[in-house]
All heavy atoms as TSV, in Angstrom:
chain	resi	resn	atom	element	x	y	z
A	1	MET	N	N	10.673	9.815	14.324
A	1	MET	CA	C	11.630	10.923	14.130
A	1	MET	C	C	11.460	12.050	15.173
A	1	MET	O	O	12.489	12.500	15.594
A	1	MET	CB	C	11.482	11.521	12.727
A	1	MET	CG	C	12.194	10.784	11.665
A	1	MET	SD	S	13.951	10.892	11.946
A	1	MET	CE	C	14.523	10.962	10.346
A	2	PRO	N	N	10.298	12.465	15.541
A	2	PRO	CA	C	10.199	13.525	16.557
A	2	PRO	C	C	10.906	13.157	17.915
A	2	PRO	O	O	11.483	13.967	18.514
A	2	PRO	CB	C	8.743	13.765	16.736
A	2	PRO	CG	C	8.112	13.245	15.518
A	2	PRO	CD	C	8.918	12.162	15.007
A	3	ALA	N	N	10.877	11.879	18.273
A	3	ALA	CA	C	11.462	11.508	19.485
A	3	ALA	C	C	13.003	11.712	19.452
A	3	ALA	O	O	13.618	12.088	20.397
A	3	ALA	CB	C	11.164	9.997	19.815
A	4	ARG	N	N	13.523	11.346	18.330
A	4	ARG	CA	C	15.032	11.550	18.117
A	4	ARG	C	C	15.318	13.025	18.212
A	4	ARG	O	O	16.394	13.492	18.744
A	4	ARG	CB	C	15.397	10.977	16.784
A	4	ARG	CG	C	16.911	10.985	16.600
A	4	ARG	CD	C	17.338	10.348	15.346
A	4	ARG	NE	N	18.793	10.417	15.196
A	4	ARG	CZ	C	19.390	10.191	14.055
A	4	ARG	NH1	N	18.774	9.862	12.997
A	4	ARG	NH2	N	20.674	10.345	13.987
A	5	THR	N	N	14.573	13.894	17.559
A	5	THR	CA	C	14.897	15.297	17.520
A	5	THR	C	C	14.733	15.908	18.916
A	5	THR	O	O	15.535	16.749	19.339
A	5	THR	CB	C	13.848	15.999	16.600
A	5	THR	OG1	O	13.881	15.467	15.284
A	5	THR	CG2	C	14.163	17.477	16.521
A	6	GLN	N	N	13.781	15.393	19.760
A	6	GLN	CA	C	13.592	15.893	20.974
A	6	GLN	C	C	14.777	15.472	21.891
A	6	GLN	O	O	15.269	16.307	22.682
A	6	GLN	CB	C	12.327	15.369	21.620
A	6	GLN	CG	C	11.947	15.952	22.993
A	6	GLN	CD	C	10.677	15.381	23.630
A	6	GLN	OE1	O	10.073	14.509	22.987
A	6	GLN	NE2	N	10.281	15.962	24.716
A	7	SER	N	N	15.208	14.189	21.805
A	7	SER	CA	C	16.273	13.724	22.612
A	7	SER	C	C	17.619	14.471	22.210
A	7	SER	O	O	18.459	14.834	23.053
A	7	SER	CB	C	16.504	12.273	22.463
A	7	SER	OG	O	16.945	11.918	21.236
A	8	ALA	N	N	17.763	14.756	20.892
A	8	ALA	CA	C	18.937	15.600	20.444
A	8	ALA	C	C	18.916	16.987	21.023
A	8	ALA	O	O	19.911	17.523	21.507
A	8	ALA	CB	C	18.982	15.598	18.946
A	9	GLY	N	N	17.851	17.530	21.058
A	9	GLY	CA	C	17.670	18.932	21.637
A	9	GLY	C	C	17.861	18.939	23.140
A	9	GLY	O	O	18.530	19.885	23.695
A	10	THR	N	N	17.450	17.896	23.801
A	10	THR	CA	C	17.664	17.786	25.258
A	10	THR	C	C	19.182	17.538	25.533
A	10	THR	O	O	19.776	18.251	26.406
A	10	THR	CB	C	16.873	16.639	25.800
A	10	THR	OG1	O	15.509	16.829	25.571
A	10	THR	CG2	C	17.085	16.522	27.413
A	11	SER	N	N	19.827	16.695	24.745
A	11	SER	CA	C	21.229	16.480	24.943
A	11	SER	C	C	22.086	17.790	24.637
A	11	SER	O	O	23.062	18.051	25.273
A	11	SER	CB	C	21.744	15.319	24.216
A	11	SER	OG	O	21.545	15.501	22.827
A	12	LEU	N	N	21.643	18.482	23.597
A	12	LEU	CA	C	22.374	19.716	23.284
A	12	LEU	C	C	22.132	20.760	24.386
A	12	LEU	O	O	23.082	21.378	24.787
A	12	LEU	CB	C	21.730	20.265	21.910
A	12	LEU	CG	C	22.340	21.670	21.571
A	12	LEU	CD1	C	23.892	21.489	21.267
A	12	LEU	CD2	C	21.658	22.116	20.356
A	13	ALA	N	N	20.938	20.767	24.991
A	13	ALA	CA	C	20.731	21.693	26.051
A	13	ALA	C	C	21.566	21.342	27.285
A	13	ALA	O	O	22.140	22.219	27.876
A	13	ALA	CB	C	19.178	21.779	26.378
A	14	ASP	N	N	21.634	20.031	27.510
A	14	ASP	CA	C	22.508	19.618	28.637
A	14	ASP	C	C	23.905	19.937	28.404
A	14	ASP	O	O	24.632	20.394	29.295
A	14	ASP	CB	C	22.307	18.080	28.890
A	14	ASP	CG	C	20.952	17.704	29.448
A	14	ASP	OD1	O	20.298	18.616	29.981
A	14	ASP	OD2	O	20.533	16.579	29.324
A	15	PHE	N	N	24.414	19.605	27.161
A	15	PHE	CA	C	25.772	19.969	26.854
A	15	PHE	C	C	26.055	21.483	27.059
A	15	PHE	O	O	27.059	21.828	27.561
A	15	PHE	CB	C	26.049	19.523	25.436
A	15	PHE	CG	C	27.391	19.949	24.933
A	15	PHE	CD1	C	28.520	19.284	25.329
A	15	PHE	CD2	C	27.515	21.009	23.948
A	15	PHE	CE1	C	29.742	19.690	24.826
A	15	PHE	CE2	C	28.739	21.384	23.515
A	15	PHE	CZ	C	29.837	20.712	23.912
A	16	MET	N	N	25.126	22.319	26.456
A	16	MET	CA	C	25.352	23.780	26.616
A	16	MET	C	C	25.400	24.273	28.043
A	16	MET	O	O	26.199	25.100	28.408
A	16	MET	CB	C	24.332	24.513	25.752
A	16	MET	CG	C	24.478	24.291	24.284
A	16	MET	SD	S	26.050	24.735	23.668
A	16	MET	CE	C	26.057	26.440	23.913
A	17	ARG	N	N	24.524	23.645	28.915
A	17	ARG	CA	C	24.485	23.997	30.264
A	17	ARG	C	C	25.837	23.638	30.949
A	17	ARG	O	O	26.458	24.413	31.635
A	17	ARG	CB	C	23.388	23.232	31.000
A	17	ARG	CG	C	23.229	23.623	32.537
A	17	ARG	CD	C	22.027	22.955	33.188
A	17	ARG	NE	N	21.874	21.585	32.867
A	17	ARG	CZ	C	22.688	20.546	33.377
A	17	ARG	NH1	N	23.631	20.822	34.237
A	17	ARG	NH2	N	22.459	19.295	33.045
A	18	VAL	N	N	26.371	22.390	30.657
A	18	VAL	CA	C	27.634	21.942	31.293
A	18	VAL	C	C	28.780	22.815	30.760
A	18	VAL	O	O	29.585	23.308	31.511
A	18	VAL	CB	C	27.904	20.537	30.881
A	18	VAL	CG1	C	29.357	20.106	31.270
A	18	VAL	CG2	C	26.882	19.573	31.610
A	19	VAL	N	N	28.722	23.222	29.436
A	19	VAL	CA	C	29.821	24.045	28.885
A	19	VAL	C	C	29.806	25.405	29.523
A	19	VAL	O	O	30.838	25.960	29.941
A	19	VAL	CB	C	29.699	24.206	27.380
A	19	VAL	CG1	C	30.578	25.246	26.778
A	19	VAL	CG2	C	29.971	22.875	26.755
A	20	ASN	N	N	28.585	25.999	29.760
A	20	ASN	CA	C	28.378	27.297	30.327
A	20	ASN	C	C	28.943	27.306	31.768
A	20	ASN	O	O	29.610	28.214	32.221
A	20	ASN	CB	C	26.948	27.752	30.211
A	20	ASN	CG	C	26.809	29.234	30.553
A	20	ASN	OD1	O	27.741	29.984	30.383
A	20	ASN	ND2	N	25.650	29.597	31.079
A	21	ASP	N	N	28.561	26.288	32.524
A	21	ASP	CA	C	28.997	26.054	33.904
A	21	ASP	C	C	30.572	26.059	34.000
A	21	ASP	O	O	31.224	26.691	34.844
A	21	ASP	CB	C	28.426	24.834	34.506
A	21	ASP	CG	C	26.998	24.935	34.763
A	21	ASP	OD1	O	26.429	26.091	34.699
A	21	ASP	OD2	O	26.385	23.903	35.060
A	22	GLU	N	N	31.184	25.233	33.008
A	22	GLU	CA	C	32.687	25.197	33.122
A	22	GLU	C	C	33.247	26.483	32.675
A	22	GLU	O	O	34.349	26.836	33.205
A	22	GLU	CB	C	33.105	24.045	32.106
A	22	GLU	CG	C	32.732	22.664	32.557
A	22	GLU	CD	C	33.445	22.246	33.785
A	22	GLU	OE1	O	34.643	22.626	34.027
A	22	GLU	OE2	O	32.803	21.633	34.684
A	23	LEU	N	N	32.717	27.180	31.776
A	23	LEU	CA	C	33.259	28.534	31.340
A	23	LEU	C	C	33.177	29.474	32.477
A	23	LEU	O	O	34.115	30.261	32.756
A	23	LEU	CB	C	32.503	29.049	30.124
A	23	LEU	CG	C	32.917	30.379	29.590
A	23	LEU	CD1	C	34.409	30.305	29.150
A	23	LEU	CD2	C	32.052	30.847	28.529
A	24	ASN	N	N	32.050	29.472	33.282
A	24	ASN	CA	C	31.895	30.384	34.475
A	24	ASN	C	C	32.932	29.975	35.516
A	24	ASN	O	O	33.525	30.956	36.088
A	24	ASN	CB	C	30.485	30.300	34.988
A	24	ASN	CG	C	29.460	30.983	34.093
A	24	ASN	OD1	O	29.828	31.819	33.369
A	24	ASN	ND2	N	28.250	30.497	34.233
A	25	LYS	N	N	33.215	28.687	35.727
A	25	LYS	CA	C	34.230	28.294	36.719
A	25	LYS	C	C	35.579	28.764	36.280
A	25	LYS	O	O	36.372	29.262	37.071
A	25	LYS	CB	C	34.265	26.826	36.836
A	25	LYS	CG	C	33.136	26.205	37.509
A	25	LYS	CD	C	33.262	24.657	37.702
A	25	LYS	CE	C	32.026	23.962	37.921
A	25	LYS	NZ	N	32.131	22.568	37.811
A	26	PHE	N	N	35.905	28.582	35.002
A	26	PHE	CA	C	37.178	29.077	34.473
A	26	PHE	C	C	37.315	30.557	34.614
A	26	PHE	O	O	38.386	31.020	35.005
A	26	PHE	CB	C	37.331	28.625	32.957
A	26	PHE	CG	C	38.569	29.222	32.384
A	26	PHE	CD1	C	39.776	28.692	32.605
A	26	PHE	CD2	C	38.527	30.326	31.512
A	26	PHE	CE1	C	40.954	29.190	32.012
A	26	PHE	CE2	C	39.581	30.862	30.927
A	26	PHE	CZ	C	40.864	30.315	31.164
A	27	GLU	N	N	36.329	31.327	34.293
A	27	GLU	CA	C	36.406	32.796	34.368
A	27	GLU	C	C	36.624	33.233	35.772
A	27	GLU	O	O	37.342	34.203	35.997
A	27	GLU	CB	C	35.170	33.392	33.731
A	27	GLU	CG	C	35.031	33.356	32.210
A	27	GLU	CD	C	33.847	33.832	31.688
A	27	GLU	OE1	O	32.811	33.991	32.412
A	27	GLU	OE2	O	33.794	34.167	30.422
A	28	ARG	N	N	35.970	32.641	36.793
A	28	ARG	CA	C	36.207	32.918	38.154
A	28	ARG	C	C	37.570	32.644	38.556
A	28	ARG	O	O	38.255	33.408	39.250
A	28	ARG	CB	C	35.182	32.154	39.044
A	28	ARG	CG	C	33.760	32.771	39.106
A	28	ARG	CD	C	32.931	32.207	40.279
A	28	ARG	NE	N	32.746	30.776	40.078
A	28	ARG	CZ	C	31.754	30.239	39.427
A	28	ARG	NH1	N	30.849	30.957	38.924
A	28	ARG	NH2	N	31.634	28.896	39.319
A	29	ARG	N	N	38.166	31.424	38.186
A	29	ARG	CA	C	39.464	31.151	38.567
A	29	ARG	C	C	40.502	32.115	37.869
A	29	ARG	O	O	41.452	32.525	38.509
A	29	ARG	CB	C	39.859	29.715	38.088
A	29	ARG	CG	C	39.152	28.623	38.954
A	29	ARG	CD	C	39.822	27.263	38.728
A	29	ARG	NE	N	39.967	26.971	37.248
A	29	ARG	CZ	C	39.180	26.213	36.534
A	29	ARG	NH1	N	38.082	25.689	37.067
A	29	ARG	NH2	N	39.462	25.984	35.222
A	30	GLU	N	N	40.245	32.446	36.686
A	30	GLU	CA	C	41.102	33.390	35.900
A	30	GLU	C	C	41.065	34.758	36.702
A	30	GLU	O	O	42.109	35.462	36.765
A	30	GLU	CB	C	40.651	33.515	34.423
A	30	GLU	CG	C	41.455	34.454	33.624
A	30	GLU	CD	C	42.856	33.884	33.379
A	30	GLU	OE1	O	43.176	32.692	33.633
A	30	GLU	OE2	O	43.745	34.679	32.933
A	31	HIS	N	N	39.946	35.234	37.059
A	31	HIS	CA	C	39.723	36.510	37.694
A	31	HIS	C	C	40.592	36.504	38.944
A	31	HIS	O	O	41.285	37.436	39.287
A	31	HIS	CB	C	38.260	36.820	37.964
A	31	HIS	CG	C	38.090	38.123	38.634
A	31	HIS	ND1	N	38.176	39.364	38.091
A	31	HIS	CD2	C	37.685	38.350	39.994
A	31	HIS	CE1	C	37.953	40.238	38.977
A	31	HIS	NE2	N	37.737	39.626	40.117
A	32	GLU	N	N	40.406	35.411	39.785
A	32	GLU	CA	C	41.143	35.329	41.087
A	32	GLU	C	C	42.701	35.228	40.817
A	32	GLU	O	O	43.378	35.828	41.550
A	32	GLU	CB	C	40.646	34.057	41.865
A	32	GLU	CG	C	39.329	34.312	42.390
A	32	GLU	CD	C	39.272	35.540	43.399
A	32	GLU	OE1	O	40.126	35.701	44.185
A	32	GLU	OE2	O	38.211	36.207	43.328
A	33	PHE	N	N	43.074	34.562	39.764
A	33	PHE	CA	C	44.482	34.388	39.498
A	33	PHE	C	C	45.092	35.785	39.142
A	33	PHE	O	O	46.132	36.176	39.604
A	33	PHE	CB	C	44.716	33.488	38.360
A	33	PHE	CG	C	46.130	33.457	37.777
A	33	PHE	CD1	C	47.147	32.839	38.528
A	33	PHE	CD2	C	46.466	34.153	36.662
A	33	PHE	CE1	C	48.422	32.760	38.106
A	33	PHE	CE2	C	47.727	34.165	36.151
A	33	PHE	CZ	C	48.815	33.442	36.867
A	34	ARG	N	N	44.375	36.536	38.244
A	34	ARG	CA	C	44.884	37.889	37.871
A	34	ARG	C	C	44.901	38.741	39.056
A	34	ARG	O	O	45.842	39.683	39.174
A	34	ARG	CB	C	43.996	38.480	36.733
A	34	ARG	CG	C	44.115	37.747	35.426
A	34	ARG	CD	C	43.298	38.355	34.408
A	34	ARG	NE	N	43.611	37.746	33.107
A	34	ARG	CZ	C	43.193	38.186	31.980
A	34	ARG	NH1	N	42.555	39.407	31.942
A	34	ARG	NH2	N	43.443	37.554	30.883
A	35	LYS	N	N	43.877	38.756	39.925
A	35	LYS	CA	C	43.846	39.599	41.147
A	35	LYS	C	C	44.977	39.284	41.977
A	35	LYS	O	O	45.679	40.222	42.575
A	35	LYS	CB	C	42.574	39.227	41.876
A	35	LYS	CG	C	42.260	40.149	43.010
A	35	LYS	CD	C	40.936	39.856	43.566
A	35	LYS	CE	C	40.674	40.277	44.943
A	35	LYS	NZ	N	39.366	39.949	45.471
A	36	GLN	N	N	45.340	38.065	42.256
A	36	GLN	CA	C	46.456	37.581	43.116
A	36	GLN	C	C	47.737	37.990	42.365
A	36	GLN	O	O	48.679	38.515	43.079
A	36	GLN	CB	C	46.441	36.137	43.316
A	36	GLN	CG	C	47.549	35.598	44.204
A	36	GLN	CD	C	47.404	36.161	45.607
A	36	GLN	OE1	O	46.299	36.468	46.116
A	36	GLN	NE2	N	48.481	36.254	46.308
A	37	ASP	N	N	47.877	37.821	41.135
A	37	ASP	CA	C	49.093	38.191	40.410
A	37	ASP	C	C	49.357	39.713	40.447
A	37	ASP	O	O	50.495	40.162	40.744
A	37	ASP	CB	C	49.022	37.734	38.922
A	37	ASP	CG	C	50.301	37.990	38.129
A	37	ASP	OD1	O	51.359	37.610	38.608
A	37	ASP	OD2	O	50.150	38.645	37.082
A	38	ARG	N	N	48.302	40.479	40.309
A	38	ARG	CA	C	48.434	42.001	40.391
A	38	ARG	C	C	48.880	42.326	41.777
A	38	ARG	O	O	49.782	43.226	41.843
A	38	ARG	CB	C	47.005	42.527	40.066
A	38	ARG	CG	C	47.043	44.022	40.002
A	38	ARG	CD	C	45.706	44.576	39.486
A	38	ARG	NE	N	44.569	44.120	40.159
A	38	ARG	CZ	C	43.591	43.381	39.762
A	38	ARG	NH1	N	43.602	43.034	38.421
A	38	ARG	NH2	N	42.647	43.041	40.548
A	39	HIS	N	N	48.291	41.764	42.796
A	39	HIS	CA	C	48.655	41.998	44.135
A	39	HIS	C	C	50.178	41.653	44.463
A	39	HIS	O	O	50.890	42.472	45.058
A	39	HIS	CB	C	47.798	41.283	45.156
A	39	HIS	CG	C	48.061	41.467	46.580
A	39	HIS	ND1	N	47.758	42.765	47.154
A	39	HIS	CD2	C	48.647	40.650	47.492
A	39	HIS	CE1	C	48.196	42.608	48.476
A	39	HIS	NE2	N	48.693	41.472	48.608
A	40	GLU	N	N	50.568	40.472	43.969
A	40	GLU	CA	C	51.986	40.153	44.172
A	40	GLU	C	C	52.897	41.002	43.463
A	40	GLU	O	O	53.992	41.345	44.001
A	40	GLU	CB	C	52.190	38.657	43.696
A	40	GLU	CG	C	51.544	37.622	44.589
A	40	GLU	CD	C	51.467	36.207	43.950
A	40	GLU	OE1	O	52.085	36.078	42.834
A	40	GLU	OE2	O	51.011	35.292	44.586
A	41	ARG	N	N	52.647	41.416	42.249
A	41	ARG	CA	C	53.508	42.294	41.533
A	41	ARG	C	C	53.536	43.731	42.251
A	41	ARG	O	O	54.632	44.342	42.271
A	41	ARG	CB	C	53.042	42.562	40.129
A	41	ARG	CG	C	53.392	41.341	39.186
A	41	ARG	CD	C	53.075	41.511	37.730
A	41	ARG	NE	N	51.645	41.481	37.547
A	41	ARG	CZ	C	50.867	42.317	36.894
A	41	ARG	NH1	N	51.400	43.429	36.383
A	41	ARG	NH2	N	49.567	42.173	36.792
A	42	ALA	N	N	52.411	44.150	42.732
A	42	ALA	CA	C	52.388	45.461	43.435
A	42	ALA	C	C	53.277	45.470	44.710
A	42	ALA	O	O	53.966	46.372	44.993
A	42	ALA	CB	C	50.960	45.799	43.777
A	43	GLN	N	N	53.195	44.292	45.392
A	43	GLN	CA	C	53.989	44.099	46.531
A	43	GLN	C	C	55.526	44.059	46.232
A	43	GLN	O	O	56.302	44.729	46.910
A	43	GLN	CB	C	53.702	42.763	47.278
A	43	GLN	CG	C	52.459	42.873	48.162
A	43	GLN	CD	C	52.278	41.605	48.999
A	43	GLN	OE1	O	52.625	40.461	48.469
A	43	GLN	NE2	N	51.688	41.743	50.126
A	44	ARG	N	N	55.810	43.391	45.177
A	44	ARG	CA	C	57.177	43.348	44.702
A	44	ARG	C	C	57.712	44.714	44.317
A	44	ARG	O	O	58.886	44.988	44.627
A	44	ARG	CB	C	57.313	42.338	43.488
A	44	ARG	CG	C	58.665	41.889	43.245
A	44	ARG	CD	C	58.741	40.743	42.185
A	44	ARG	NE	N	57.385	40.264	41.786
A	44	ARG	CZ	C	56.990	40.058	40.626
A	44	ARG	NH1	N	57.710	40.346	39.531
A	44	ARG	NH2	N	55.765	39.569	40.368
A	45	LEU	N	N	56.957	45.435	43.654
A	45	LEU	CA	C	57.340	46.751	43.208
A	45	LEU	C	C	57.045	47.822	44.267
A	45	LEU	O	O	57.277	48.972	44.011
A	45	LEU	CB	C	56.622	47.131	41.909
A	45	LEU	CG	C	56.885	46.201	40.731
A	45	LEU	CD1	C	55.977	46.568	39.540
A	45	LEU	CD2	C	58.390	46.292	40.353
A	46	GLN	N	N	56.419	47.424	45.355
A	46	GLN	CA	C	56.093	48.336	46.487
A	46	GLN	C	C	55.179	49.457	46.004
A	46	GLN	O	O	55.274	50.616	46.273
A	46	GLN	CB	C	57.331	48.935	47.154
A	46	GLN	CG	C	58.211	47.914	47.707
A	46	GLN	CD	C	59.439	48.438	48.400
A	46	GLN	OE1	O	59.805	49.675	48.191
A	46	GLN	NE2	N	60.196	47.621	49.060
A	47	LEU	N	N	54.169	49.070	45.273
A	47	LEU	CA	C	53.070	49.952	44.690
A	47	LEU	C	C	51.842	49.714	45.417
A	47	LEU	O	O	51.480	48.554	45.727
A	47	LEU	CB	C	52.922	49.772	43.215
A	47	LEU	CG	C	54.076	50.017	42.297
A	47	LEU	CD1	C	53.745	49.681	40.917
A	47	LEU	CD2	C	54.460	51.552	42.383
A	48	PRO	N	N	51.006	50.742	45.619
A	48	PRO	CA	C	49.689	50.480	46.193
A	48	PRO	C	C	48.788	49.832	45.219
A	48	PRO	O	O	48.782	50.182	43.996
A	48	PRO	CB	C	49.159	51.893	46.606
A	48	PRO	CG	C	49.875	52.791	45.724
A	48	PRO	CD	C	51.288	52.116	45.463
A	49	VAL	N	N	47.956	48.934	45.633
A	49	VAL	CA	C	46.958	48.278	44.732
A	49	VAL	C	C	45.736	49.109	44.839
A	49	VAL	O	O	45.182	49.354	45.915
A	49	VAL	CB	C	46.708	46.815	45.179
A	49	VAL	CG1	C	45.632	46.154	44.232
A	49	VAL	CG2	C	47.965	45.947	45.152
A	50	GLU	N	N	45.290	49.639	43.689
A	50	GLU	CA	C	44.103	50.510	43.674
A	50	GLU	C	C	42.854	49.581	43.688
A	50	GLU	O	O	42.735	48.533	43.094
A	50	GLU	CB	C	44.062	51.367	42.394
A	50	GLU	CG	C	45.165	52.266	42.349
A	50	GLU	CD	C	45.137	53.169	41.167
A	50	GLU	OE1	O	44.076	53.339	40.520
A	50	GLU	OE2	O	46.232	53.682	40.726
A	51	LYS	N	N	41.866	50.080	44.474
A	51	LYS	CA	C	40.573	49.306	44.522
A	51	LYS	C	C	39.484	50.292	43.872
A	51	LYS	O	O	39.466	51.401	44.273
A	51	LYS	CB	C	40.242	48.986	45.914
A	51	LYS	CG	C	41.241	48.006	46.463
A	51	LYS	CD	C	40.833	47.515	47.857
A	51	LYS	CE	C	41.826	46.561	48.344
A	51	LYS	NZ	N	41.549	45.961	49.562
A	52	TYR	N	N	38.670	49.707	43.033
A	52	TYR	CA	C	37.648	50.437	42.432
A	52	TYR	C	C	36.259	50.081	42.880
A	52	TYR	O	O	36.092	48.800	43.216
A	52	TYR	CB	C	37.739	50.192	40.851
A	52	TYR	CG	C	38.945	50.773	40.276
A	52	TYR	CD1	C	40.050	49.893	39.987
A	52	TYR	CD2	C	39.268	52.097	40.104
A	52	TYR	CE1	C	41.242	50.295	39.456
A	52	TYR	CE2	C	40.467	52.538	39.602
A	52	TYR	CZ	C	41.491	51.600	39.291
A	52	TYR	OH	O	42.639	52.011	38.841
A	53	ASP	N	N	35.360	50.974	43.008
A	53	ASP	CA	C	34.084	50.596	43.426
A	53	ASP	C	C	33.209	50.120	42.173
A	53	ASP	O	O	33.732	49.840	41.165
A	53	ASP	CB	C	33.306	51.749	44.106
A	53	ASP	CG	C	33.338	53.046	43.293
A	53	ASP	OD1	O	33.797	52.958	42.124
A	53	ASP	OD2	O	32.906	54.027	43.744
A	54	ALA	N	N	31.970	50.063	42.439
A	54	ALA	CA	C	31.086	49.431	41.332
A	54	ALA	C	C	31.088	50.345	40.101
A	54	ALA	O	O	30.671	49.779	39.011
A	54	ALA	CB	C	29.624	49.302	41.885
A	55	GLU	N	N	31.453	51.524	40.194
A	55	GLU	CA	C	31.340	52.426	38.949
A	55	GLU	C	C	32.433	52.007	38.082
A	55	GLU	O	O	33.484	51.568	38.446
A	55	GLU	CB	C	31.601	53.902	39.410
A	55	GLU	CG	C	30.510	54.511	40.151
A	55	GLU	CD	C	30.741	55.954	40.607
A	55	GLU	OE1	O	31.388	56.617	39.717
A	55	GLU	OE2	O	30.317	56.423	41.597
A	56	ASP	N	N	32.292	52.292	36.782
A	56	ASP	CA	C	33.260	51.941	35.770
A	56	ASP	C	C	34.404	52.952	35.839
A	56	ASP	O	O	34.283	54.160	35.508
A	56	ASP	CB	C	32.604	51.964	34.396
A	56	ASP	CG	C	33.466	51.348	33.322
A	56	ASP	OD1	O	34.628	51.015	33.668
A	56	ASP	OD2	O	33.051	51.234	32.176
A	57	TRP	N	N	35.578	52.455	36.257
A	57	TRP	CA	C	36.728	53.390	36.431
A	57	TRP	C	C	37.289	53.875	35.090
A	57	TRP	O	O	38.153	54.783	35.034
A	57	TRP	CB	C	37.867	52.732	37.248
A	57	TRP	CG	C	38.236	51.397	36.606
A	57	TRP	CD1	C	37.727	50.150	36.845
A	57	TRP	CD2	C	39.325	51.191	35.677
A	57	TRP	NE1	N	38.398	49.208	36.186
A	57	TRP	CE2	C	39.322	49.750	35.379
A	57	TRP	CE3	C	40.279	52.035	35.123
A	57	TRP	CZ2	C	40.312	49.268	34.610
A	57	TRP	CZ3	C	41.163	51.467	34.255
A	57	TRP	CH2	C	41.161	50.170	34.012
A	58	ARG	N	N	36.937	53.219	33.988
A	58	ARG	CA	C	37.428	53.615	32.638
A	58	ARG	C	C	36.783	54.841	32.109
A	58	ARG	O	O	37.351	55.510	31.227
A	58	ARG	CB	C	37.220	52.506	31.734
A	58	ARG	CG	C	38.067	51.223	32.047
A	58	ARG	CD	C	37.698	50.158	31.187
A	58	ARG	NE	N	36.423	49.679	31.711
A	58	ARG	CZ	C	35.786	48.677	31.268
A	58	ARG	NH1	N	36.307	47.863	30.413
A	58	ARG	NH2	N	34.608	48.218	31.755
A	59	VAL	N	N	35.640	55.234	32.611
A	59	VAL	CA	C	34.956	56.436	32.190
A	59	VAL	C	C	35.626	57.647	32.842
A	59	VAL	O	O	35.705	57.724	34.100
A	59	VAL	CB	C	33.436	56.459	32.547
A	59	VAL	CG1	C	32.760	57.771	32.130
A	59	VAL	CG2	C	32.814	55.192	31.885
A	60	LYS	N	N	36.121	58.587	31.976
A	60	LYS	CA	C	36.772	59.725	32.576
A	60	LYS	C	C	35.719	60.762	33.050
A	60	LYS	O	O	34.837	61.081	32.242
A	60	LYS	CB	C	37.658	60.348	31.467
A	60	LYS	CG	C	38.560	61.464	32.043
A	60	LYS	CD	C	39.534	61.980	31.007
A	60	LYS	CE	C	40.457	63.028	31.596
A	60	LYS	NZ	N	41.448	63.389	30.658
A	61	LYS	N	N	35.815	61.215	34.286
A	61	LYS	CA	C	34.946	62.082	34.878
A	61	LYS	C	C	35.643	63.414	35.202
A	61	LYS	O	O	36.805	63.368	35.668
A	61	LYS	CB	C	34.283	61.494	36.081
A	61	LYS	CG	C	33.517	60.228	35.851
A	61	LYS	CD	C	33.005	59.559	37.120
A	61	LYS	CE	C	32.273	58.351	36.781
A	61	LYS	NZ	N	32.209	57.323	37.834
A	62	PRO	N	N	34.972	64.470	34.967
A	62	PRO	CA	C	35.665	65.825	35.307
A	62	PRO	C	C	35.803	65.864	36.820
A	62	PRO	O	O	35.057	65.471	37.659
A	62	PRO	CB	C	34.682	66.840	34.835
A	62	PRO	CG	C	33.359	66.074	34.718
A	62	PRO	CD	C	33.695	64.709	34.485
A	63	SER	N	N	37.092	66.419	37.209
A	63	SER	CA	C	37.387	66.567	38.606
A	63	SER	C	C	36.592	67.675	39.212
A	63	SER	O	O	36.354	67.714	40.358
A	63	SER	CB	C	38.860	66.631	38.793
A	63	SER	OG	O	39.331	67.805	38.029
A	64	SER	N	N	36.366	68.655	38.386
A	64	SER	CA	C	35.465	69.863	38.964
A	64	SER	C	C	34.621	70.312	37.824
A	64	SER	O	O	34.900	70.148	36.664
A	64	SER	CB	C	36.476	70.970	39.360
A	64	SER	OG	O	37.173	71.411	38.219
A	65	PRO	N	N	33.523	70.919	38.187
A	65	PRO	CA	C	32.643	71.434	37.205
A	65	PRO	C	C	33.238	72.515	36.315
A	65	PRO	O	O	34.055	73.296	36.894
A	65	PRO	CB	C	31.393	72.029	38.048
A	65	PRO	CG	C	31.846	72.045	39.407
A	65	PRO	CD	C	33.004	71.168	39.560
A	66	ILE	N	N	32.862	72.605	35.128
A	66	ILE	CA	C	33.447	73.648	34.244
A	66	ILE	C	C	32.696	74.919	34.507
A	66	ILE	O	O	31.587	75.066	34.557
A	66	ILE	CB	C	33.230	73.258	32.683
A	66	ILE	CG1	C	33.966	71.953	32.472
A	66	ILE	CG2	C	33.681	74.377	31.758
A	66	ILE	CD1	C	33.652	71.404	31.134
A	67	ARG	N	N	33.532	76.049	34.634
A	67	ARG	CA	C	32.999	77.325	35.011
A	67	ARG	C	C	33.068	78.164	33.728
A	67	ARG	O	O	34.200	78.293	33.222
A	67	ARG	CB	C	33.726	78.039	36.172
A	67	ARG	CG	C	33.614	77.155	37.465
A	67	ARG	CD	C	34.338	77.849	38.518
A	67	ARG	NE	N	34.322	76.926	39.722
A	67	ARG	CZ	C	35.050	77.086	40.737
A	67	ARG	NH1	N	35.957	78.127	40.734
A	67	ARG	NH2	N	35.009	76.232	41.716
A	68	ARG	N	N	32.007	78.763	33.326
A	68	ARG	CA	C	32.025	79.638	32.180
A	68	ARG	C	C	31.992	81.059	32.681
A	68	ARG	O	O	31.298	81.420	33.561
A	68	ARG	CB	C	30.889	79.403	31.255
A	68	ARG	CG	C	30.894	77.923	30.653
A	68	ARG	CD	C	29.760	77.807	29.698
A	68	ARG	NE	N	29.937	76.507	29.204
A	68	ARG	CZ	C	29.487	76.117	27.991
A	68	ARG	NH1	N	28.905	76.980	27.157
A	68	ARG	NH2	N	29.563	74.831	27.568
A	69	THR	N	N	32.894	81.881	32.154
A	69	THR	CA	C	32.984	83.273	32.497
A	69	THR	C	C	32.556	84.190	31.334
A	69	THR	O	O	32.486	83.851	30.219
A	69	THR	CB	C	34.354	83.618	32.967
A	69	THR	OG1	O	35.193	83.340	31.893
A	69	THR	CG2	C	34.690	82.927	34.250
């Protein structure tokens, strides 16, 4: 019985590795597709495509320090 359990665990680990690899490939393709689609729509509408750096652009940052009087 232990040999069967070990082989089942190995095949499950192999399966999960393959599934994870495929998911990563899909996510990369999806990201590139969305990027290209966004660029094409911006060109069609003649809008500039914004580029964001590594910082999270969703976090609202104050444009100037608050001055207390």
